C-alpha positions as CSV (number, residue, x, y, z in Angstrom):
1,M,0.7,24.0,1.2
2,M,3.8,25.2,-0.8
3,S,4.5,23.6,-4.1
4,V,7.0,24.1,-6.8
5,G,4.3,23.5,-9.4
6,T,3.4,26.7,-11.3
7,P,0.3,26.9,-13.5
8,L,2.5,26.4,-16.6
9,M,4.1,23.2,-15.1
10,W,0.7,21.8,-14.2
11,V,-0.7,22.4,-17.6
12,S,2.4,21.1,-19.4
13,F,2.4,17.9,-17.3
14,A,-1.3,17.3,-17.9
15,A,-0.9,17.8,-21.6
16,F,2.0,15.3,-21.6
17,V,0.0,12.7,-19.8
18,L,-3.0,13.1,-22.2
19,V,-0.7,12.8,-25.2
20,A,1.0,9.7,-23.8
21,L,-2.4,8.0,-23.1
22,V,-3.8,8.9,-26.5
23,V,-0.6,7.4,-28.2
24,D,-0.9,4.3,-26.1
25,F,-4.5,3.8,-26.8
26,L,-4.1,4.3,-30.6
27,A,-1.1,2.0,-30.7
28,M,-3.1,-0.7,-28.8
29,R,-6.1,-0.3,-31.2
30,N,-3.9,-0.6,-34.3
31,Q,-2.1,-3.6,-32.9
32,G,-5.4,-5.4,-32.0
33,A,-5.3,-8.3,-29.6
34,H,-1.8,-9.8,-29.5
35,K,0.5,-11.3,-26.9
36,V,3.1,-8.8,-25.7
37,T,6.6,-10.3,-26.0
38,M,9.3,-10.0,-23.4
39,A,11.5,-7.9,-25.8
40,E,8.6,-5.5,-26.5
41,A,7.9,-5.1,-22.7
42,A,11.6,-4.5,-22.0
43,V,11.9,-1.8,-24.6
44,W,8.8,0.0,-23.4
45,S,9.9,-0.3,-19.8
46,L,13.2,1.3,-20.6
47,I,11.5,4.0,-22.5
48,W,9.2,4.9,-19.6
49,V,12.0,4.9,-17.1
50,A,14.1,7.1,-19.4
51,V,11.2,9.5,-19.9
52,S,10.8,9.7,-16.1
53,F,14.4,10.6,-15.5
54,V,14.4,13.1,-18.4
55,F,11.4,14.7,-16.7
56,V,13.2,15.0,-13.3
57,A,16.3,16.3,-15.1
58,L,14.2,19.0,-16.8
59,L,12.5,19.8,-13.4
60,W,15.9,20.1,-11.7
61,W,17.1,22.5,-14.5
62,Y,13.9,24.5,-14.4
63,L,14.1,25.0,-10.7
64,G,17.7,26.4,-11.0
65,G,19.9,23.3,-10.6
66,L,22.5,24.9,-12.9
67,G,22.0,28.5,-11.8
68,S,24.2,30.7,-9.6
69,D,21.6,31.1,-6.8
70,A,22.6,28.7,-4.0
71,T,19.1,28.7,-2.6
72,A,17.6,27.7,-5.9
73,R,20.2,25.0,-6.5
74,G,19.5,23.6,-3.0
75,M,15.7,23.6,-3.7
76,A,16.3,21.9,-7.1
77,N,18.4,19.2,-5.5
78,V,15.8,18.5,-2.8
79,K,12.9,18.3,-5.2
80,A,14.8,16.0,-7.6
81,L,15.7,13.7,-4.7
82,E,12.1,13.7,-3.5
83,F,10.9,12.8,-7.0
84,V,13.4,10.0,-7.5
85,T,12.7,8.6,-4.0
86,G,8.9,8.8,-4.5
87,Y,9.2,7.3,-8.0
88,L,11.3,4.4,-6.7
89,V,8.9,3.6,-3.8
90,E,5.9,3.7,-6.1
91,K,7.6,1.6,-8.7
92,A,8.5,-1.0,-6.0
93,L,5.0,-1.1,-4.7
94,A,3.8,-1.5,-8.2
95,V,5.8,-4.8,-8.4
96,D,3.7,-6.3,-5.6
97,N,0.6,-4.9,-7.5
98,I,1.8,-6.7,-10.6
99,F,2.0,-10.0,-8.7
100,V,-1.7,-9.6,-7.7
101,F,-2.6,-8.8,-11.3
102,L,-0.9,-12.0,-12.4
103,M,-2.8,-13.9,-9.8
104,V,-6.2,-12.5,-11.0
105,F,-5.3,-13.2,-14.7
106,T,-4.2,-16.7,-13.9
107,Y,-7.3,-17.4,-11.8
108,F,-9.6,-16.4,-14.7
109,S,-7.3,-17.9,-17.4
110,V,-7.2,-14.6,-19.2
111,P,-5.5,-15.1,-22.6
112,A,-2.2,-13.2,-22.9
113,E,-3.5,-11.3,-25.9
114,F,-6.4,-9.8,-23.9
115,Q,-4.4,-8.8,-20.9
116,K,-3.0,-5.6,-22.3
117,R,-6.5,-4.0,-22.8
118,V,-7.4,-4.9,-19.2
119,L,-4.2,-3.3,-17.9
120,M,-4.7,-0.2,-20.0
121,V,-8.2,0.4,-18.7
122,G,-6.9,-0.3,-15.2
123,I,-4.1,2.2,-15.6
124,L,-6.5,4.9,-16.8
125,G,-8.6,4.3,-13.7
126,A,-5.6,4.3,-11.4
127,L,-4.5,7.7,-12.8
128,V,-7.8,9.3,-12.1
129,L,-8.0,7.6,-8.6
130,R,-4.5,8.7,-7.6
131,A,-5.1,12.3,-8.7
132,V,-8.3,12.5,-6.6
133,M,-6.6,10.9,-3.6
134,I,-3.5,13.0,-3.8
135,F,-5.3,16.3,-3.9
136,A,-7.6,15.1,-1.1
137,G,-4.6,14.1,0.9
138,A,-2.8,17.4,0.3
139,W,-5.9,19.3,1.3
140,L,-6.1,17.3,4.6
141,I,-2.4,17.7,5.4
142,A,-2.6,21.5,4.7
143,R,-5.4,21.9,7.2
144,F,-4.8,19.1,9.7
145,D,-1.1,18.4,10.1
146,W,-1.8,15.6,12.6
147,V,-3.1,13.6,9.7
148,L,0.6,12.8,9.0
149,Y,0.7,10.7,12.2
150,I,-2.4,8.7,11.0
151,F,-0.6,8.1,7.7
152,G,2.5,7.0,9.5
153,A,0.7,4.6,11.8
154,F,-1.2,3.2,8.8
155,L,2.0,2.6,6.9
156,V,3.6,0.7,9.8
157,F,0.4,-1.4,10.1
158,T,0.3,-2.1,6.4
159,G,4.0,-3.1,6.4
160,V,3.4,-5.6,9.2
161,K,0.4,-6.9,7.4
162,M,2.3,-7.3,4.2
163,W,5.1,-9.1,5.9
164,W,2.6,-11.5,7.5
165,A,0.9,-12.2,4.2
166,A,4.1,-12.7,2.2
167,G,4.7,-16.2,1.1
168,Q,1.1,-17.4,1.8
169,E,-1.0,-18.7,-0.9
170,P,-3.8,-16.2,-1.8
171,D,-7.4,-17.5,-1.8
172,L,-9.2,-15.4,-4.5
173,E,-12.2,-17.7,-4.3
174,S,-12.9,-16.4,-0.8
175,N,-12.4,-12.8,-1.7
176,P,-15.5,-10.8,-0.6
177,A,-15.4,-8.6,-3.7
178,L,-15.5,-11.6,-6.1
179,K,-18.4,-13.2,-4.1
180,W,-20.4,-9.9,-4.3
181,I,-19.8,-9.6,-8.1
182,R,-20.9,-13.2,-8.7
183,K,-24.0,-12.7,-6.5
184,H,-25.1,-9.5,-8.2
185,M,-24.1,-10.0,-11.8
186,R,-24.9,-12.5,-14.5
187,I,-21.6,-13.7,-15.9
188,A,-21.0,-15.5,-19.2
189,P,-19.1,-18.8,-19.0
190,D,-16.6,-17.9,-21.7
191,F,-14.7,-14.9,-23.1
192,D,-16.0,-13.1,-26.2
193,G,-12.8,-11.6,-27.6
194,E,-11.9,-8.4,-25.8
195,K,-15.6,-7.6,-25.2
196,F,-16.8,-6.7,-21.6
197,F,-20.4,-7.8,-22.4
198,T,-21.9,-10.4,-24.6
199,V,-25.3,-11.9,-25.5
200,V,-26.0,-15.6,-24.6
201,N,-29.4,-17.0,-25.5
202,G,-30.8,-13.5,-25.9
203,A,-29.6,-12.3,-22.5
204,K,-26.9,-9.7,-22.1
205,L,-24.2,-11.0,-19.7
206,A,-20.9,-9.7,-18.4
207,T,-17.9,-11.5,-19.7
208,P,-15.2,-12.9,-17.4
209,L,-13.0,-10.0,-18.8
210,F,-15.3,-7.5,-17.2
211,V,-15.1,-9.2,-13.9
212,V,-11.3,-9.0,-14.2
213,I,-11.6,-5.3,-14.9
214,L,-13.6,-4.8,-11.7
215,L,-11.2,-6.8,-9.6
216,I,-8.2,-4.9,-11.1
217,G,-10.0,-1.7,-10.1
218,I,-10.4,-2.9,-6.5
219,V,-6.7,-3.8,-6.4
220,D,-5.9,-0.3,-7.7
221,I,-8.0,1.2,-4.8
222,V,-6.3,-1.0,-2.2
223,F,-2.8,-0.2,-3.4
224,A,-3.6,3.5,-3.8
225,V,-4.6,3.6,-0.1
226,D,-1.1,2.4,0.7
227,S,1.0,4.2,-1.8
228,I,-0.5,7.7,-1.3
229,P,0.5,7.9,2.4
230,A,3.9,6.4,1.5
231,I,4.7,9.2,-1.0
232,F,3.4,11.9,1.4
233,A,6.0,10.6,4.0
234,I,8.7,11.6,1.5
235,T,7.3,14.9,0.3
236,T,4.1,17.0,0.9
237,D,4.5,18.9,-2.4
238,P,1.4,18.0,-4.5
239,F,3.3,18.4,-7.7
240,I,6.1,16.0,-6.8
241,V,3.6,13.6,-5.3
242,L,1.4,13.5,-8.4
243,T,4.2,13.4,-11.0
244,S,6.2,10.6,-9.3
245,N,3.0,8.6,-9.0
246,V,1.9,9.1,-12.5
247,F,5.2,8.3,-14.1
248,A,5.4,5.1,-12.0
249,I,1.9,4.1,-13.2
250,L,2.4,5.0,-16.9
251,G,5.1,2.3,-17.1
252,L,3.0,-0.3,-15.2
253,R,1.6,-2.1,-18.3
254,A,5.0,-2.7,-19.8
255,M,6.5,-3.7,-16.5
256,Y,3.8,-6.3,-15.9
257,F,4.7,-8.1,-19.1
258,L,8.3,-7.9,-18.3
259,L,8.0,-9.2,-14.7
260,A,5.1,-11.6,-15.1
261,G,7.4,-14.5,-16.0
262,L,9.9,-13.5,-13.3
263,H,7.6,-13.3,-10.3
264,D,9.0,-16.5,-8.8
265,K,12.5,-15.2,-9.0
266,F,11.9,-12.3,-6.6
267,H,9.9,-14.1,-3.9
268,L,11.5,-12.1,-1.1
269,L,10.7,-8.7,-2.6
270,T,7.4,-8.5,-0.7
271,Y,9.3,-8.7,2.6
272,G,11.5,-5.9,1.3
273,L,8.5,-3.8,0.5
274,A,7.1,-4.4,4.0
275,I,10.3,-3.2,5.5
276,V,10.3,-0.1,3.3
277,L,6.7,0.7,4.3
278,I,7.6,0.3,8.0
279,L,10.6,2.6,7.7
280,I,8.7,5.2,5.8
281,G,5.9,5.1,8.4
282,A,8.4,5.4,11.2
283,K,9.9,8.4,9.4
284,M,6.5,10.1,9.3
285,L,5.8,9.3,13.0
286,L,9.2,10.9,14.0
287,V,8.7,14.0,11.9
288,D,8.5,16.3,14.9
289,V,11.3,14.5,16.8
290,Y,13.9,14.1,14.1
291,H,13.8,15.1,10.4
292,I,15.2,12.2,8.4
293,P,16.8,13.6,5.1
294,V,15.3,12.5,1.8
295,A,18.7,11.2,0.7
296,W,18.7,8.8,3.7
297,S,15.2,7.6,2.7
298,L,16.3,7.0,-0.8
299,A,19.5,5.1,0.3
300,A,17.5,2.9,2.7
301,T,14.8,2.1,0.1
302,V,17.4,1.2,-2.6
303,T,19.4,-0.9,-0.1
304,V,16.5,-2.9,1.2
305,L,14.9,-3.6,-2.2
306,A,18.3,-4.5,-3.8
307,A,19.1,-6.8,-0.8
308,T,15.8,-8.7,-1.0
309,M,16.1,-9.1,-4.8
310,V,19.6,-10.5,-4.5
311,L,18.7,-12.8,-1.6
312,S,15.7,-14.0,-3.7
313,L,18.2,-15.5,-6.2
314,Y,20.0,-17.5,-3.5
315,V,17.3,-18.4,-0.9
316,P,14.8,-21.1,-2.1
317,A,11.2,-20.1,-2.3
318,R,8.8,-21.5,0.2
319,G,5.0,-21.4,-0.4
320,Y,3.5,-18.9,-2.8
321,P,6.2,-17.0,-4.6
322,G,4.5,-13.6,-4.6
323,G,2.6,-11.0,-2.6
324,A,-0.7,-12.3,-1.3
325,Y,-1.7,-8.9,-0.1
326,P,-4.5,-7.6,-0.4
327,F,-6.3,-10.9,-0.8
328,K,-7.1,-13.3,2.0
329,A,-4.6,-16.2,2.3
330,K,-5.3,-19.8,2.9
331,H,-4.1,-21.4,6.1
332,E,-3.1,-24.8,7.1
333,K,-5.8,-26.3,9.4
334,G,-5.3,-29.8,10.7
335,G,-3.0,-30.6,7.8
336,D,-5.6,-29.5,5.2
337,K,-5.9,-26.2,3.5
338,A,-9.0,-24.2,4.3
339,K,-11.3,-24.1,1.4
């Protein structure tokens, strides 16, 4: 599979990610447990978005965006568009991811000052998971091009499922993963600071914070299964797929604290995400019939997401104001909610 990524570009990108994670972990350790303010989250969100666009600008320049070679300029323009489209799709899917994080934190009553550590560990796990899944996906597509049809059908199915689940109240209590954890682990009744394990009456127990970490990890896996096919529908270049994913994830923690208090404002966004997934899946299924330009994919994604966000401000919310996916939803049965 052809990729614009040279060994130097791969090494440089890996070094940047490592430095960014080290700086983030050191800053978190020095700050200790504290509640992230809206202003702090907004500043860091803007920084990560700015860094992402600086990266794509450097990539465009490096590939010959300003050169005299028309072929190189064309390649630079295409790869820059692929990165921006992939980044936007991953960022949009991360918003629904954030709504599920919020639901888990609320269910376990996780203090705001402890949430940032959980998110940081979750982000680290997500980066490793995405890298493994992206390289596995690239390997499969390079050897079995029909896998693209499976990805496309899966995205359409996921979009329909997400549309159906939107607006329904999630039932975390009935989630199979949580039931399994409770059955196989001894869990302490209370938090012990930011510790994942504690000792109660001489017995070592997992704290509720550790259970939250496990559930966040499961959420990461579920959303990775959706987002990886979505980005491969935009580009099959492993370098663009990985970099757009990683930059979207690196800003996830700041974006969570920025959007956590606004989740009820964008209650229709999940419907927009469902439409985007269906459109991207259809694009992948039609790849041998008609090649839809990346610019069209970008325009459709921006239009759908912007429209649902604007409509959210004018259409009253009904039911649960966030994405219920991937957790099972409660249903009305005989006027009473199923327990």
